[in-house]
C-alpha positions in Angstrom: 7.5 9.4 10.1 8.9 6.1 9.6 6.7 2.9 9.1 8.7 1.0 11.7 8.3 4.4 14.3 4.6 4.3 13.5 4.2 0.2 14.2 5.9 0.8 17.5 4.2 3.8 18.6 0.8 1.9 17.7 1.6 -1.4 19.7 3.2 0.4 22.7 -0.1 2.6 22.9 -2.3 -0.5 22.6 -0.6 -2.0 25.6 -0.4 1.1 27.7 -4.2 1.3 27.3 -4.6 -2.1 28.6 -2.2 -1.6 31.4 -4.0 1.7 32.4 -7.3 0.2 32.2 -6.4 -2.7 34.3 -5.0 -0.5 37.0 -8.3 1.8 36.8 -10.4 -1.7 36.9 -8.4 -2.7 40.1 -9.0 0.5 41.9 -12.6 0.6 41.0 -13.4 -3.0 42.4 -11.6 -2.2 45.8 -13.5 0.9 46.2 -16.6 -0.8 45.4 -15.9 -4.1 47.4 -16.8 -6.5 44.9 -17.3 -9.7 46.0 -16.2 -13.0 44.4 -19.5 -14.0 42.9 -20.4 -10.6 41.6 -17.0 -10.8 39.8 -17.8 -13.9 38.1 -18.3 -13.8 34.2 -21.4 -14.9 33.2 -21.7 -17.7 30.4 -23.5 -15.6 27.8 -21.0 -12.6 28.1 -18.2 -14.9 27.3 -20.0 -16.5 24.3 -20.8 -12.9 22.9 -17.0 -11.6 23.5 -16.1 -14.7 21.6 -18.5 -14.1 18.7 -17.5 -10.3 18.6 -13.6 -11.4 18.2 -14.4 -14.1 15.5 -16.5 -11.4 13.4 -13.8 -9.0 13.8 -10.9 -11.0 13.1 -12.8 -12.3 9.6 -13.5 -8.2 8.9 -9.9 -7.3 9.6 -8.6 -10.4 7.5 -10.8 -9.3 4.4 -9.4 -5.7 4.7 -5.8 -7.2 4.7 -6.6 -9.3 1.8 -8.2 -6.4 0.0 -5.3 -3.9 0.5 -3.0 -6.8 -0.5 -4.8 -7.5 -3.9 -5.1 -3.6 -4.5 -1.2 -3.1 -3.9 -0.4 -6.4 -6.1 -2.8 -5.0 -9.0 -0.9 -1.6 -8.6 2.7 -3.4 -8.7 1.4 -5.2 -11.8 0.5 -2.0 -13.4 4.1 -0.7 -13.0 5.9 -3.6 -14.3 3.4 -3.7 -17.5 4.5 0.1 -18.2 8.0 -0.4 -17.6 8.1 -3.6 -19.6 6.1 -1.7 -22.3 8.6 0.8 -22.8 11.5 -1.6 -22.4 10.1 -3.7 -25.4 9.9 0.0 -27.4 13.6 0.1 -27.2 14.5 -3.3 -28.1 12.3 -3.3 -31.3 13.9 -0.1 -31.9 16.9 -1.9 -33.0 15.9 -2.2 -36.5 16.0 1.7 -37.1 18.9 3.7 -37.9 21.4 4.4 -35.2 20.4 8.3 -34.8 16.7 7.3 -34.6 17.3 4.8 -31.9 19.2 7.1 -30.1 16.5 9.9 -30.1 13.8 7.5 -29.1 15.9 5.8 -26.3 16.9 9.3 -25.2 13.4 10.2 -24.9 12.3 7.2 -23.3 15.1 7.9 -20.8 14.1 11.3 -20.2 10.3 9.8 -19.3 11.5 7.1 -17.3 13.8 9.3 -15.0 10.7 11.8 -14.9 8.6 9.3 -13.6 10.9 7.8 -11.0 12.4 10.8 -9.7 10.0 13.6 -9.9 6.5 11.9 -10.6 6.6 9.2 -7.8 7.2 11.3 -5.0 4.3 13.6 -6.0 2.0 10.5 -6.3 2.7 9.1 -3.2 2.3 12.8 -1.1 -0.5 14.2 -3.6 -1.9 10.9 -4.9 -1.7 12.4 -8.6 0.5 12.2 -11.6 2.4 15.1 -13.2 0.9 16.7 -16.6 4.8 16.8 -17.8 5.0 12.9 -17.7 2.1 12.6 -20.1 3.7 15.1 -22.2 6.8 13.3 -22.4 5.1 9.8 -22.8 3.4 11.6 -25.9 6.8 12.7 -27.4 7.5 8.9 -27.6 4.5 8.3 -29.3 5.4 10.9 -31.7 8.6 9.9 -32.4 7.3 6.5 -33.8 4.0 7.6 -35.4 5.5 10.6 -37.2 8.4 8.5 -38.8 7.6 6.7 -42.2 9.0 3.3 -42.1 12.0 2.8 -44.6 12.1 -0.6 -45.5 10.2 -3.8 -44.3 11.6 -4.3 -41.2 10.6 -0.9 -40.0 7.4 -1.4 -41.3 6.8 -4.7 -39.2 8.0 -3.1 -36.3 6.3 -0.1 -36.4 2.7 -1.2 -35.3 3.9 -3.2 -32.4 5.8 -0.5 -31.1 2.9 1.8 -31.0 0.9 -1.0 -29.3 3.6 -1.1 -26.7 3.7 2.8 -26.3 -0.4 2.3 -26.1 0.1 -0.4 -23.3 2.4 1.9 -21.1 -0.3 4.5 -21.5 -2.8 2.1 -20.3 -0.7 1.3 -17.4 0.0 4.9 -16.7 -3.8 5.9 -16.4 -4.2 2.6 -14.1 -1.2 4.0 -11.9 -3.1 7.3 -11.8 -6.3 5.6 -10.6 -4.4 3.7 -7.9 -2.4 6.5 -6.5 -4.7 7.0 -3.7 -5.7 4.9 -0.9 -8.0 1.9 -1.2 -10.2 1.9 1.9 -12.8 4.6 2.3 -12.9 6.3 5.8 -16.2 4.2 6.5 -14.1 1.1 6.4 -11.4 2.6 8.9 -14.3 4.0 11.1 -15.5 0.5 11.4 -12.1 -1.3 11.7 -11.1 1.1 14.7 -14.2 1.0 16.5 -14.2 -2.8 16.1 -10.9 -2.8 17.7 -11.9 -0.8 20.5 -15.0 -3.0 21.3 -13.0 -5.9 21.1 -10.2 -4.9 23.3 -12.9 -3.2 25.5 -14.5 -6.6 26.0 -11.7 -8.1 27.3 -12.2 -6.1 30.4 -15.8 -7.6 30.9 -13.9 -11.0 31.4 -12.2 -9.4 34.6 -9.0 -9.6 32.6 -5.9 -8.3 34.9 -6.6 -10.8 37.8 -3.2 -12.2 37.5 0.1 -11.2 35.9 -0.4 -13.8 33.1 -3.9 -12.6 31.8 -2.5 -9.1 32.2 0.4 -10.2 29.8 -1.8 -12.2 27.6 -4.3 -9.1 27.4 -1.3 -6.8 26.5 -0.3 -9.1 23.9 -3.7 -9.3 22.2 -4.2 -5.5 22.0 -0.6 -5.5 20.5 -1.6 -8.0 17.9 -4.6 -6.1 16.8 -2.4 -2.8 16.7 0.0 -4.7 14.5 -2.8 -6.1 12.0 -4.2 -2.3 11.7 -0.9 -1.3 11.2 -0.5 -3.7 8.0 -4.0 -2.8 6.4 -2.7 1.0 7.0 0.7 0.3 5.6 -1.0 -1.9 2.4 -3.6 0.8 2.1 -1.1 2.9 0.0 -0.6 0.6 -3.2 2.6 2.3 -4.0 3.9 2.7 -0.4 3.9 5.2 2.0 7.4 6.8 1.8 10.3 6.8 -0.9 10.1 5.1 -4.3 10.8 1.3 -3.9 7.6 0.3 -5.6 9.3 2.0 -8.7 11.8 -0.6 -8.8 10.7 -2.3 -12.2 11.9 1.2 -13.7 15.2 0.9 -12.1 15.8 -2.8 -13.2 15.3 -2.1 -17.0 16.6 1.4 -17.3 19.7 2.9 -16.0 18.4 6.3 -16.3 16.2 5.4 -13.2 19.1 4.3 -11.5 20.5 7.8 -11.0 19.6 10.7 -8.7 17.7 12.5 -11.2 17.4 16.3 -11.8 
């Protein structure tokens, strides 16, 4: 399901709930013949409603900041992995042409596998494939098992191995960040807080005019939108597609194709 469709459904549902509850409240008030004095909202209730709204806004803001920070860290790991492998291809220029081609072919195979096969698996199952690790080991073996033939190769040997180690470390970090950031108990608190906050609107006798009904609907839609942001950012590498792998596409032509 498209993320935009999820957002539209969430905001429409929030507005629909406000409308339905307002209509039910009007019917109950008419049936109970509530007089003007009883319909007045106590000052303490207004104060408590305001405090609950402020506290929930702080919690929601912290949740958005947390998932955004986790997504930024995950993207940094992707860029670090891609840049490290790209650096290996550049440092390999001191090697003979056949060695360069073999090493670059193995790196391209790893990058193509990561973008076209491993990325969808990572998004859908929150895990990496074992094949990706094997292909990275092949790249490491290409460098480690070849004895440097001259001084230039000797100078490039250890830095290339270090770059492969950086890529491996970034890959491990990508595996750790593949799952959702927020635990279930936090989602329970966010959703419960949203229901309580919206529910308190109706203790203020909202809906007595079309303007109040409009404001209640907009407020509920805003909360739905913010919860959607938390849900969307809670997946560090996105909910669909492989746009988060653009760092590989920018540096490697093998990542730009359709894959095999």
